[in-house]
DOROZA-185492 format. One record per residue: x, y, z of N, C-alpha, C in turn. Coordinates in pm, whole numbers. Layout:
<recs>
+--------+--------+--------+--------+--------+--------+--------+--------+--------+
:    n_u :    n_v :    n_w :   ca_u :   ca_v :   ca_w :    c_u :    c_v :    c_w :
+--------+--------+--------+--------+--------+--------+--------+--------+--------+
:      X :      Y :      Z :      X :      Y :      Z :      X :      Y :      Z :
...
+--------+--------+--------+--------+--------+--------+--------+--------+--------+
</recs>
This chain:
<recs>
+--------+--------+--------+--------+--------+--------+--------+--------+--------+
:    n_u :    n_v :    n_w :   ca_u :   ca_v :   ca_w :    c_u :    c_v :    c_w :
+--------+--------+--------+--------+--------+--------+--------+--------+--------+
:  12917 :   3707 :   6725 :  12818 :   3662 :   6822 :  12679 :   3698 :   6771 :
:  12587 :   3605 :   6782 :  12452 :   3624 :   6730 :  12357 :   3649 :   6845 :
:  12272 :   3752 :   6829 :  12173 :   3782 :   6933 :  12067 :   3674 :   6934 :
:  11993 :   3665 :   7041 :  11890 :   3562 :   7054 :  11766 :   3623 :   7114 :
:  11648 :   3564 :   7077 :  11524 :   3603 :   7141 :  11485 :   3503 :   7248 :
:  11560 :   3394 :   7260 :  11531 :   3295 :   7361 :  11589 :   3339 :   7495 :
:  11513 :   3320 :   7604 :  11564 :   3360 :   7734 :  11689 :   3281 :   7771 :
:  11782 :   3350 :   7834 :  11909 :   3290 :   7873 :  11931 :   3306 :   8023 :
:  11987 :   3206 :   8085 :  12033 :   3222 :   8222 :  12161 :   3304 :   8220 :
:  12208 :   3348 :   8335 :  12330 :   3428 :   8338 :  12449 :   3346 :   8292 :
:  12450 :   3216 :   8319 :  12559 :   3130 :   8271 :  12556 :   3118 :   8119 :
:  12434 :   3103 :   8063 :  12422 :   3094 :   7917 :  12460 :   3226 :   7852 :
:  12420 :   3338 :   7913 :  12458 :   3469 :   7861 :  12610 :   3485 :   7862 :
:  12672 :   3444 :   7971 :  12818 :   3456 :   7981 :  12887 :   3377 :   7871 :
:  12837 :   3257 :   7842 :  12897 :   3178 :   7733 :  12872 :   3243 :   7598 :
:  12752 :   3303 :   7582 :  12717 :   3362 :   7452 :  12810 :   3480 :   7419 :
:  12840 :   3562 :   7520 :  12920 :   3683 :   7494 :  13067 :   3664 :   7534 :
:  13099 :   3541 :   7580 :  13237 :   3507 :   7615 :  13293 :   3599 :   7724 :
:  13215 :   3613 :   7830 :  13256 :   3691 :   7947 :  13236 :   3607 :   8072 :
:  13316 :   3629 :   8175 :  13291 :   3561 :   8303 :  13160 :   3609 :   8364 :
:  13092 :   3520 :   8435 :  12971 :   3557 :   8506 :  13000 :   3671 :   8603 :
:  13117 :   3669 :   8664 :  13155 :   3774 :   8759 :  13153 :   3911 :   8693 :
:  13201 :   3919 :   8568 :  13203 :   4047 :   8497 :  13062 :   4097 :   8472 :
:  12971 :   4007 :   8433 :  12833 :   4048 :   8408 :  12770 :   4099 :   8537 :
:  12797 :   4036 :   8649 :  12744 :   4084 :   8777 :  12802 :   4222 :   8810 :
:  12929 :   4244 :   8779 :  12990 :   4375 :   8803 :  12923 :   4481 :   8716 :
:  12889 :   4445 :   8592 :  12820 :   4540 :   8504 :  12684 :   4578 :   8562 :
:  12616 :   4480 :   8624 :  12490 :   4512 :   8691 :  12513 :   4612 :   8803 :
:  12615 :   4587 :   8882 :  12645 :   4675 :   8995 :  12675 :   4816 :   8948 :
:  12743 :   4829 :   8834 :  12779 :   4960 :   8779 :  12666 :   5022 :   8698 :
:  12551 :   4954 :   8688 :  12435 :   5002 :   8611 :  12467 :   5015 :   8463 :
:  12552 :   4928 :   8414 :  12582 :   4924 :   8271 :  12486 :   4832 :   8196 :
:  12423 :   4740 :   8268 :  12340 :   4637 :   8206 :  12201 :   4642 :   8267 :
:  12096 :   4641 :   8183 :  11960 :   4640 :   8238 :  11936 :   4515 :   8322 :
:  11847 :   4521 :   8420 :  11820 :   4403 :   8502 :  11754 :   4294 :   8419 :
:  11772 :   4168 :   8457 :  11707 :   4060 :   8384 :  11558 :   4054 :   8415 :
:  11486 :   3982 :   8333 :  11345 :   3953 :   8363 :  11340 :   3848 :   8473 :
:  11259 :   3874 :   8575 :  11252 :   3781 :   8686 :  11137 :   3681 :   8666 :
:  11171 :   3554 :   8677 :  11069 :   3448 :   8680 :  11095 :   3369 :   8807 :
:  11021 :   3407 :   8911 :  11049 :   3351 :   9042 :  11185 :   3401 :   9089 :
:  11272 :   3310 :   9124 :  11406 :   3347 :   9169 :  11507 :   3345 :   9054 :
:  11461 :   3314 :   8932 :  11551 :   3302 :   8817 :  11552 :   3431 :   8736 :
:  11670 :   3481 :   8706 :  11684 :   3597 :   8619 :  11711 :   3553 :   8477 :
:  11632 :   3602 :   8383 :  11646 :   3561 :   8243 :  11687 :   3681 :   8157 :
:  11774 :   3656 :   8061 :  11830 :   3759 :   7975 :  11788 :   3734 :   7831 :
:  11789 :   3843 :   7752 :  11749 :   3832 :   7613 :  11844 :   3904 :   7519 :
:  11794 :   3930 :   7398 :  11879 :   3988 :   7294 :  11930 :   4126 :   7330 :
:  11850 :   4205 :   7404 :  11896 :   4340 :   7438 :  12016 :   4335 :   7531 :
:  12023 :   4231 :   7615 :  12139 :   4217 :   7703 :  12263 :   4176 :   7623 :
:  12242 :   4087 :   7526 :  12354 :   4047 :   7440 :  12406 :   4168 :   7364 :
:  12314 :   4247 :   7306 :  12354 :   4364 :   7229 :  12424 :   4468 :   7317 :
:  12375 :   4486 :   7440 :  12437 :   4583 :   7530 :  12581 :   4540 :   7564 :
:  12601 :   4412 :   7590 :  12735 :   4363 :   7623 :  12828 :   4373 :   7503 :
:  12776 :   4350 :   7383 :  12858 :   4366 :   7262 :  12897 :   4513 :   7244 :
:  12803 :   4604 :   7272 :  12832 :   4747 :   7260 :  12938 :   4789 :   7361 :
:  12925 :   4742 :   7485 :  13025 :   4774 :   7587 :  13163 :   4727 :   7543 :
:  13170 :   4607 :   7488 :  13299 :   4553 :   7443 :  13358 :   4639 :   7332 :
:  13273 :   4684 :   7237 :  13324 :   4769 :   7127 :  13376 :   4902 :   7180 :
:  13301 :   4962 :   7273 :  13345 :   5090 :   7328 :  13474 :   5075 :   7409 :
:  13488 :   4964 :   7480 :  13613 :   4940 :   7552 :  13730 :   4926 :   7456 :
:  13707 :   4859 :   7345 :  13816 :   4844 :   7246 :  13855 :   4979 :   7188 :
:  13763 :   5073 :   7187 :  13793 :   5207 :   7136 :  13850 :   5299 :   7243 :
:  13871 :   5245 :   7362 :  13943 :   5321 :   7464 :  13859 :   5382 :   7573 :
:  13725 :   5359 :   7572 :  13641 :   5418 :   7675 :  13652 :   5337 :   7804 :
:  13656 :   5408 :   7918 :  13653 :   5341 :   8048 :  13509 :   5297 :   8076 :
:  13494 :   5204 :   8172 :  13359 :   5159 :   8208 :  13276 :   5274 :   8264 :
:  13339 :   5361 :   8343 :  13266 :   5476 :   8397 :  13219 :   5568 :   8284 :
:  13305 :   5589 :   8184 :  13268 :   5672 :   8070 :  13155 :   5610 :   7990 :
:  13160 :   5477 :   7972 :  13055 :   5407 :   7899 :  12922 :   5419 :   7974 :
:  12927 :   5407 :   8107 :  12805 :   5420 :   8187 :  12742 :   5558 :   8169 :
:  12825 :   5663 :   8174 :  12773 :   5798 :   8158 :  12716 :   5818 :   8018 :
:  12787 :   5766 :   7918 :  12741 :   5779 :   7779 :  12607 :   5710 :   7759 :
:  12595 :   5587 :   7807 :  12470 :   5512 :   7789 :  12356 :   5575 :   7868 :
:  12387 :   5622 :   7989 :  12284 :   5684 :   8071 :  12228 :   5809 :   8007 :
:  12318 :   5893 :   7953 :  12273 :   6016 :   7888 :  12196 :   5985 :   7760 :
:  12245 :   5887 :   7686 :  12180 :   5850 :   7561 :  12039 :   5798 :   7587 :
:  12023 :   5713 :   7687 :  11892 :   5655 :   7717 :  11794 :   5758 :   7772 :
:  11847 :   5866 :   7829 :  11758 :   5970 :   7881 :  11711 :   6065 :   7772 :
:  11758 :   6042 :   7649 :  11713 :   6123 :   7537 :  11806 :   6234 :   7496 :
:  11925 :   6241 :   7558 :  12021 :   6344 :   7523 :  12079 :   6316 :   7386 :
:  12091 :   6418 :   7304 :  12151 :   6405 :   7172 :  12296 :   6359 :   7184 :
:  12339 :   6268 :   7094 :  12474 :   6213 :   7103 :  12580 :   6321 :   7094 :
:  12560 :   6424 :   7011 :  12658 :   6531 :   7000 :  12672 :   6604 :   7133 :
:  12559 :   6621 :   7203 :  12564 :   6686 :   7333 :  12633 :   6596 :   7435 :
:  12604 :   6465 :   7430 :  12669 :   6371 :   7521 :  12821 :   6379 :   7508 :
:  12867 :   6388 :   7385 :  13012 :   6392 :   7361 :  13070 :   6532 :   7377 :
:  12982 :   6632 :   7396 :  13031 :   6767 :   7422 :  13091 :   6835 :   7301 :
:  13038 :   6807 :   7181 :  13097 :   6865 :   7061 :  13006 :   6964 :   6991 :
:  12888 :   6989 :   7047 :  12798 :   7086 :   6986 :  12845 :   7228 :   7018 :
:  12852 :   7313 :   6915 :  12895 :   7450 :   6936 :  12780 :   7547 :   6938 :
:  12659 :   7500 :   6902 :  12545 :   7592 :   6895 :  12496 :   7631 :   7034 :
:  12517 :   7545 :   7132 :  12475 :   7574 :   7269 :  12572 :   7503 :   7363 :
:  12616 :   7568 :   7469 :  12711 :   7503 :   7559 :  12652 :   7376 :   7620 :
:  12704 :   7261 :   7580 :  12650 :   7135 :   7630 :  12674 :   7120 :   7779 :
:  12771 :   7192 :   7832 :  12809 :   7174 :   7972 :  12745 :   7276 :   8063 :
:  12668 :   7369 :   8010 :  12602 :   7469 :   8093 :  12467 :   7415 :   8136 :
:  12446 :   7400 :   8266 :  12325 :   7338 :   8317 :  12209 :   7436 :   8323 :
:  12089 :   7383 :   8320 :  11970 :   7462 :   8345 :  11948 :   7470 :   8496 :
:  11938 :   7590 :   8553 :  11916 :   7601 :   8698 :  11790 :   7526 :   8741 :
:  11795 :   7472 :   8862 :  11687 :   7390 :   8915 :  11616 :   7464 :   9027 :
:  11483 :   7478 :   9016 :  11402 :   7546 :   9119 :  11336 :   7441 :   9207 :
:  11361 :   7449 :   9339 :  11312 :   7349 :   9433 :  11241 :   7415 :   9549 :
:  11142 :   7347 :   9605 :  11086 :   7390 :   9732 :  11182 :   7349 :   9844 :
:  11157 :   7400 :   9964 :  11243 :   7363 :  10077 :  11235 :   7212 :  10101 :
:  11116 :   7156 :  10087 :  11100 :   7012 :  10108 :  11175 :   6932 :  10002 :
:  11169 :   6979 :   9876 :  11240 :   6908 :   9769 :  11391 :   6918 :   9787 :
:  11438 :   7035 :   9834 :  11580 :   7051 :   9860 :  11625 :   6958 :   9973 :
:  11545 :   6948 :  10077 :  11576 :   6860 :  10189 :  11576 :   6714 :  10146 :
:  11488 :   6680 :  10054 :  11483 :   6541 :  10005 :  11610 :   6506 :   9930 :
:  11662 :   6601 :   9854 :  11786 :   6576 :   9778 :  11909 :   6578 :   9868 :
:  11905 :   6661 :   9972 :  12019 :   6672 :  10062 :  11965 :   6689 :  10205 :
:  11927 :   6578 :  10269 :  11863 :   6587 :  10402 :  11950 :   6654 :  10507 :
:  12082 :   6649 :  10491 :  12171 :   6707 :  10593 :  12174 :   6859 :  10589 :
:  12107 :   6921 :  10492 :  12115 :   7065 :  10475 :  12018 :   7135 :  10572 :
:  12056 :   7138 :  10700 :  11976 :   7207 :  10800 :  11999 :   7357 :  10791 :
:  11938 :   7435 :  10882 :  11935 :   7580 :  10867 :  12074 :   7644 :  10863 :
:  12163 :   7604 :  10956 :  12297 :   7664 :  10958 :  12374 :   7629 :  10831 :
:  12367 :   7502 :  10791 :  12436 :   7460 :  10669 :  12374 :   7525 :  10546 :
:  12242 :   7546 :  10549 :  12175 :   7612 :  10438 :  12227 :   7754 :  10420 :
:  12251 :   7823 :  10530 :  12307 :   7958 :  10521 :  12443 :   7957 :  10454 :
:  12525 :   7861 :  10489 :  12657 :   7853 :  10426 :  12645 :   7815 :  10279 :
:  12552 :   7723 :  10248 :  12532 :   7684 :  10108 :  12491 :   7803 :  10023 :
:  12410 :   7894 :  10081 :  12373 :   8017 :  10010 :  12494 :   8108 :   9994 :
:  12574 :   8118 :  10100 :  12689 :   8208 :  10097 :  12789 :   8168 :   9989 :
:  12811 :   8039 :   9969 :  12911 :   7995 :   9871 :  12851 :   7976 :   9732 :
:  12719 :   7999 :   9719 :  12657 :   7995 :   9588 :  12605 :   7860 :   9544 :
:  12601 :   7763 :   9636 :  12546 :   7633 :   9598 :  12396 :   7642 :   9575 :
:  12326 :   7719 :   9660 :  12183 :   7743 :   9643 :  12156 :   7893 :   9658 :
:  12044 :   7938 :   9602 :  12003 :   8078 :   9612 :  11855 :   8082 :   9650 :
:  11820 :   8171 :   9740 :  11679 :   8188 :   9776 :  11602 :   8241 :   9655 :
:  11479 :   8192 :   9639 :  11394 :   8235 :   9528 :  11253 :   8251 :   9581 :
:  11223 :   8369 :   9632 :  11095 :   8390 :   9697 :  11099 :   8336 :   9839 :
:  10983 :   8321 :   9899 :  10976 :   8280 :  10039 :  10996 :   8130 :  10058 :
:  10950 :   8050 :   9964 :  10945 :   7905 :   9987 :  11025 :   7825 :   9886 :
:  11104 :   7890 :   9802 :  11175 :   7818 :   9697 :  11323 :   7855 :   9696 :
:  11399 :   7766 :   9634 :  11542 :   7788 :   9614 :  11576 :   7755 :   9470 :
:  11678 :   7823 :   9419 :  11731 :   7792 :   9286 :  11872 :   7735 :   9303 :
:  11894 :   7620 :   9242 :  12026 :   7557 :   9242 :  12087 :   7583 :   9105 :
:  12189 :   7669 :   9102 :  12249 :   7704 :   8972 :  12315 :   7582 :   8908 :
:  12378 :   7498 :   8988 :  12442 :   7377 :   8935 :  12385 :   7254 :   9003 :
:  12285 :   7190 :   8943 :  12234 :   7065 :   8999 :  12343 :   6959 :   9013 :
:  12445 :   6967 :   8926 :  12554 :   6869 :   8935 :  12630 :   6884 :   9066 :
:  12657 :   7008 :   9109 :  12729 :   7028 :   9234 :  12644 :   6984 :   9353 :
:  12513 :   7009 :   9347 :  12425 :   6963 :   9454 :  12428 :   6811 :   9462 :
:  12423 :   6746 :   9346 :  12430 :   6600 :   9343 :  12564 :   6548 :   9393 :
:  12670 :   6622 :   9363 :  12803 :   6583 :   9410 :  12810 :   6586 :   9562 :
:  12759 :   6694 :   9622 :  12757 :   6705 :   9768 :  12671 :   6593 :   9828 :
:  12557 :   6566 :   9767 :  12469 :   6460 :   9817 :  12538 :   6324 :   9812 :
:  12613 :   6299 :   9704 :  12688 :   6173 :   9693 :  12790 :   6160 :   9805 :
:  12864 :   6268 :   9828 :  12968 :   6264 :   9931 :  12908 :   6244 :  10069 :
:  12802 :   6319 :  10098 :  12737 :   6306 :  10229 :  12678 :   6166 :  10244 :
:  12620 :   6113 :  10138 :  12567 :   5977 :  10143 :  12674 :   5872 :  10168 :
:  12799 :   5904 :  10129 :  12910 :   5811 :  10152 :  12971 :   5828 :  10290 :
:  12917 :   5920 :  10371 :  12965 :   5937 :  10507 :  13053 :   6058 :  10531 :
:  13070 :   6143 :  10429 :  13150 :   6264 :  10446 :  13067 :   6369 :  10520 :
:  13120 :   6432 :  10625 :  13045 :   6539 :  10693 :  13011 :   6651 :  10596 :
:  12891 :   6707 :  10610 :  12846 :   6809 :  10517 :  12940 :   6929 :  10513 :
:  12990 :   6972 :  10630 :  13076 :   7090 :  10629 :  13204 :   7067 :  10550 :
:  13254 :   6942 :  10551 :  13374 :   6913 :  10473 :  13344 :   6912 :  10323 :
:  13225 :   6861 :  10286 :  13185 :   6864 :  10146 :  13169 :   7008 :  10098 :
:  13111 :   7093 :  10184 :  13093 :   7234 :  10146 :  13227 :   7307 :  10138 :
:  13328 :   7262 :  10215 :  13462 :   7321 :  10203 :  13512 :   7310 :  10060 :
:  13492 :   7192 :  10000 :  13539 :   7170 :   9863 :  13464 :   7261 :   9766 :
:  13332 :   7269 :   9781 :  13251 :   7351 :   9691 :  13289 :   7498 :   9707 :
:  13319 :   7541 :   9828 :  13357 :   7680 :   9850 :  13486 :   7715 :   9778 :
:  13585 :   7627 :   9787 :  13711 :   7652 :   9715 :  13684 :   7661 :   9564 :
:  13601 :   7571 :   9514 :  13570 :   7571 :   9371 :  13503 :   7701 :   9329 :
:  13398 :   7742 :   9401 :  13322 :   7861 :   9358 :  13402 :   7989 :   9378 :
:  13477 :   7999 :   9488 :  13556 :   8120 :   9512 :  13667 :   8133 :   9409 :
:  13740 :   8026 :   9385 :  13851 :   8033 :   9290 :  13802 :   8052 :   9147 :
:  13688 :   7992 :   9114 :  13633 :   8013 :   8981 :  13586 :   8158 :   8964 :
:  13534 :   8217 :   9071 :  13496 :   8357 :   9064 :  13615 :   8446 :   9036 :
:  13727 :   8421 :   9103 :  13849 :   8499 :   9080 :  13901 :   8477 :   8938 :
:  13896 :   8353 :   8890 :  13940 :   8324 :   8754 :  13851 :   8392 :   8652 :
:  13720 :   8392 :   8679 :  13625 :   8456 :   8586 :  13653 :   8605 :   8573 :
:  13682 :   8670 :   8684 :  13712 :   8813 :   8679 :  13841 :   8840 :   8601 :
:  13940 :   8756 :   8620 :  14065 :   8773 :   8548 :  14045 :   8751 :   8398 :
:  13969 :   8647 :   8363 :  13941 :   8621 :   8222 :  13860 :   8734 :   8160 :
:  13762 :   8786 :   8236 :  13679 :   8895 :   8184 :  13765 :   9017 :   8152 :
:  13858 :   9050 :   8240 :  13947 :   9164 :   8214 :  14026 :   9142 :   8086 :
:  14079 :   9022 :   8069 :  14160 :   8992 :   7950 :  14075 :   8990 :   7823 :
:  13956 :   8931 :   7832 :  13871 :   8923 :   7712 :  13831 :   9062 :   7665 :
:  13795 :   9149 :   7760 :  13758 :   9285 :   7722 :  13877 :   9359 :   7663 :
:  13993 :   9349 :   7730 :  14111 :   9426 :   7687 :  14175 :   9371 :   7561 :
:  14178 :   9240 :   7546 :  14253 :   9179 :   7436 :  14166 :   9134 :   7319 :
:  14037 :   9116 :   7342 :  13950 :   9065 :   7236 :  13842 :   9167 :   7200 :
:  13756 :   9202 :   7298 :  13638 :   9282 :   7269 :  13676 :   9422 :   7218 :
:  13756 :   9494 :   7292 :  13789 :   9632 :   7254 :  13868 :   9641 :   7123 :
:  13970 :   9555 :   7102 :  14040 :   9561 :   6972 :  13949 :   9533 :   6853 :
:  13861 :   9431 :   6866 :  13773 :   9398 :   6752 :  13668 :   9505 :   6733 :
:  13619 :   9564 :   6843 :  13515 :   9666 :   6832 :  13565 :   9790 :   6760 :
:  13695 :   9808 :   6753 :  13753 :   9924 :   6686 :  13777 :   9898 :   6538 :
:  13738 :   9780 :   6487 :  13760 :   9746 :   6347 :  13627 :   9737 :   6273 :
:  13636 :   9706 :   6147 :  13516 :   9692 :   6064 :  13439 :   9563 :   6095 :
:  13492 :   9479 :   6180 :  13428 :   9351 :   6211 :  13357 :   9356 :   6346 :
:  13329 :   9475 :   6396 :  13264 :   9489 :   6527 :  13128 :   9419 :   6531 :
:  13058 :   9412 :   6418 :  12926 :   9350 :   6416 :  12933 :   9201 :   6446 :
:  13051 :   9142 :   6432 :  13067 :   8999 :   6457 :  13082 :   8967 :   6606 :
:  13098 :   9069 :   6689 :  13129 :   9046 :   6829 :  13024 :   8964 :   6905 :
:  12893 :   8991 :   6889 :  12796 :   8909 :   6963 :  12807 :   8760 :   6930 :
:  12820 :   8727 :   6801 :  12835 :   8586 :   6764 :  12967 :   8530 :   6815 :
:  13071 :   8610 :   6811 :  13202 :   8567 :   6861 :  13195 :   8538 :   7011 :
:  13124 :   8622 :   7084 :  13109 :   8603 :   7228 :  13023 :   8481 :   7257 :
:  12916 :   8463 :   7180 :  12826 :   8350 :   7201 :  12900 :   8218 :   7176 :
:  12972 :   8210 :   7066 :  13046 :   8088 :   7035 :  13163 :   8070 :   7133 :
:  13226 :   8181 :   7167 :  13339 :   8174 :   7259 :  13299 :   8123 :   7396 :
:  13181 :   8160 :   7442 :  13133 :   8114 :   7572 :  13125 :   7962 :   7575 :
:  13069 :   7904 :   7468 :  13059 :   7759 :   7460 :  13197 :   7694 :   7461 :
:  13287 :   7749 :   7381 :  13419 :   7689 :   7370 :  13500 :   7705 :   7498 :
:  13486 :   7820 :   7565 :  13555 :   7839 :   7693 :  13505 :   7738 :   7796 :
:  13372 :   7718 :   7803 :  13317 :   7622 :   7898 :  13371 :   7482 :   7872 :
:  13367 :   7440 :   7746 :  13412 :   7306 :   7714 :  13561 :   7290 :   7737 :
:  13638 :   7390 :   7695 :  13783 :   7384 :   7715 :  13821 :   7387 :   7862 :
:  13749 :   7467 :   7940 :  13779 :   7477 :   8083 :  13753 :   7343 :   8153 :
:  13644 :   7277 :   8117 :  13612 :   7148 :   8179 :  13718 :   7044 :   8143 :
:  13758 :   7038 :   8016 :  13860 :   6941 :   7974 :  13992 :   6967 :   8045 :
:  14030 :   7095 :   8051 :  14157 :   7130 :   8115 :  14152 :   7100 :   8264 :
:  14042 :   7136 :   8330 :  14030 :   7110 :   8473 :  14030 :   6960 :   8501 :
:  13966 :   6882 :   8414 :  13964 :   6737 :   8434 :  14105 :   6681 :   8432 :
:  14186 :   6725 :   8334 :  14324 :   6677 :   8326 :  14407 :   6725 :   8445 :
:  14394 :   6853 :   8481 :  14474 :   6907 :   8591 :  14433 :   6843 :   8724 :
:  14302 :   6821 :   8743 :  14256 :   6760 :   8867 :  14303 :   6616 :   8876 :
:  14295 :   6543 :   8764 :  14343 :   6405 :   8764 :  14491 :   6397 :   8797 :
:  14570 :   6486 :   8736 :  14713 :   6487 :   8763 :  14743 :   6522 :   8908 :
:  14668 :   6620 :   8963 :  14689 :   6661 :   9102 :  14650 :   6549 :   9199 :
:  14540 :   6479 :   9169 :  14499 :   6367 :   9255 :  14600 :   6254 :   9249 :
:  14654 :   6227 :   9129 :  14756 :   6123 :   9117 :  14880 :   6160 :   9197 :
:  14919 :   6287 :   9194 :  15033 :   6332 :   9273 :  15003 :   6319 :   9422 :
:  14880 :   6355 :   9459 :  14841 :   6348 :   9600 :  14835 :   6203 :   9649 :
:  14812 :   6109 :   9557 :  14805 :   5968 :   9596 :  14935 :   5920 :   9658 :
:  15046 :   5985 :   9621 :  15175 :   5945 :   9676 :  15188 :   5969 :   9824 :
:  15106 :   6058 :   9879 :  15111 :   6088 :  10022 :  14987 :   6040 :  10096 :
:  14897 :   5972 :  10024 :  14773 :   5924 :  10085 :  14794 :   5784 :  10143 :
:  14725 :   5757 :  10252 :  14736 :   5626 :  10313 :  14679 :   5515 :  10227 :
:  14592 :   5548 :  10135 :  14533 :   5449 :  10044 :  14555 :   5493 :   9901 :
:  14680 :   5535 :   9872 :  14710 :   5589 :   9741 :  14693 :   5492 :   9627 :
:  14718 :   5363 :   9653 :  14702 :   5264 :   9546 :  14560 :   5255 :   9497 :
:  14465 :   5259 :   9589 :  14323 :   5254 :   9549 :  14283 :   5381 :   9475 :
:  14337 :   5496 :   9519 :  14307 :   5622 :   9450 :  14359 :   5618 :   9307 :
:  14481 :   5569 :   9288 :  14537 :   5561 :   9153 :  14455 :   5465 :   9066 :
:  14410 :   5354 :   9123 :  14329 :   5259 :   9047 :  14197 :   5322 :   9005 :
:  14135 :   5399 :   9097 :  14009 :   5465 :   9064 :  14030 :   5569 :   8955 :
:  14139 :   5644 :   8962 :  14168 :   5745 :   8859 :  14188 :   5680 :   8724 :
:  14253 :   5565 :   8722 :  14276 :   5496 :   8595 :  14145 :   5447 :   8535 :
:  14049 :   5411 :   8621 :  13921 :   5361 :   8572 :  13838 :   5471 :   8507 :
:  13846 :   5593 :   8560 :  13757 :   5698 :   8511 :  13821 :   5789 :   8408 :
:  13950 :   5771 :   8381 :  14017 :   5862 :   8288 :  13964 :   5843 :   8147 :
:  13973 :   5947 :   8065 :  13938 :   5937 :   7924 :  14051 :   5865 :   7853 :
:  14024 :   5746 :   7804 :  14132 :   5665 :   7749 :  14139 :   5668 :   7598 :
:  14082 :   5770 :   7536 :  14079 :   5771 :   7390 :  14103 :   5912 :   7337 :
:  14150 :   5918 :   7213 :  14161 :   6043 :   7140 :  14096 :   6022 :   7004 :
:  14053 :   6130 :   6941 :  13991 :   6121 :   6810 :  14071 :   6204 :   6711 :
:  14092 :   6151 :   6590 :  14167 :   6226 :   6490 :  14073 :   6312 :   6407 :
:  14129 :   6386 :   6310 :  14050 :   6481 :   6233 :  13945 :   6413 :   6146 :
:  13961 :   6282 :   6121 :  13863 :   6208 :   6041 :  13753 :   6149 :   6127 :
:  13763 :   6169 :   6259 :  13661 :   6117 :   6349 :  13688 :   5976 :   6399 :
:  13807 :   5921 :   6365 :  13843 :   5787 :   6412 :  13893 :   5793 :   6555 :
:  13842 :   5705 :   6640 :  13880 :   5703 :   6780 :  13998 :   5608 :   6800 :
:  14098 :   5654 :   6872 :  14215 :   5574 :   6901 :  14235 :   5567 :   7052 :
:  14286 :   5456 :   7100 :  14322 :   5446 :   7241 :  14439 :   5538 :   7267 :
:  14430 :   5617 :   7375 :  14536 :   5713 :   7408 :  14664 :   5636 :   7434 :
:  14771 :   5681 :   7372 :  14900 :   5617 :   7390 :  14938 :   5527 :   7275 :
:  14838 :   5494 :   7187 :  14871 :   5409 :   7070 :  14962 :   5485 :   6976 :
:  15054 :   5418 :   6917 :  15144 :   5480 :   6819 :  15077 :   5485 :   6683 :
:  15125 :   5580 :   6600 :  15077 :   5588 :   6464 :  14955 :   5677 :   6448 :
+--------+--------+--------+--------+--------+--------+--------+--------+--------+
</recs>
């Protein structure tokens, strides 16, 4: 397929990239495709749209889901390094967020439902922390965004906070258990050897790898648990379909070649 600098209607674009018009509209809805140039009521497309659709097709052939492609493109366009997007950098934990400092007004703008009583609970479970008289620190902006998404979809705030509370409490218990094991099985044995000087670097690198490994493992376990729960849900078929859409559908071999998960050979 050859890119073009001539403006295209959506029908012409669909013929150029051999996709149904319906699919292109779905890509717009999913924010996979930039909006067309508007000339009155007519939307016109150009070479960047052709190239974006070709890229989406290549990534799909390599096993990426549409949701994964959207996240990849979004992070890439925001200036994130590709190695960080893929979570393979070991020099700094790609998955460890920078805490976000917000005023009360800014916090309310991000999560309007967070009134005084709910704010107290959000502090108690660690979603937000007071920072001086007029500011708050959000340790995980991702979790704040997750709660905002759920509340925006009509979920009561207290129910959304129930989920975050289970996550933070159970992760705290897991962290303490891991800390005991790391000190007893890793730190103290190595500190008693001639390689004790390596411990700070070992801990620094280990922190990154534990974070990345924990996220991958939790993603798989959560997906499996949700799929199991779908069997007892009133709308289990839709849940299973959504899980299939967002799953990581690819594996990479030692040479860096990406394969669709489940392919033989």
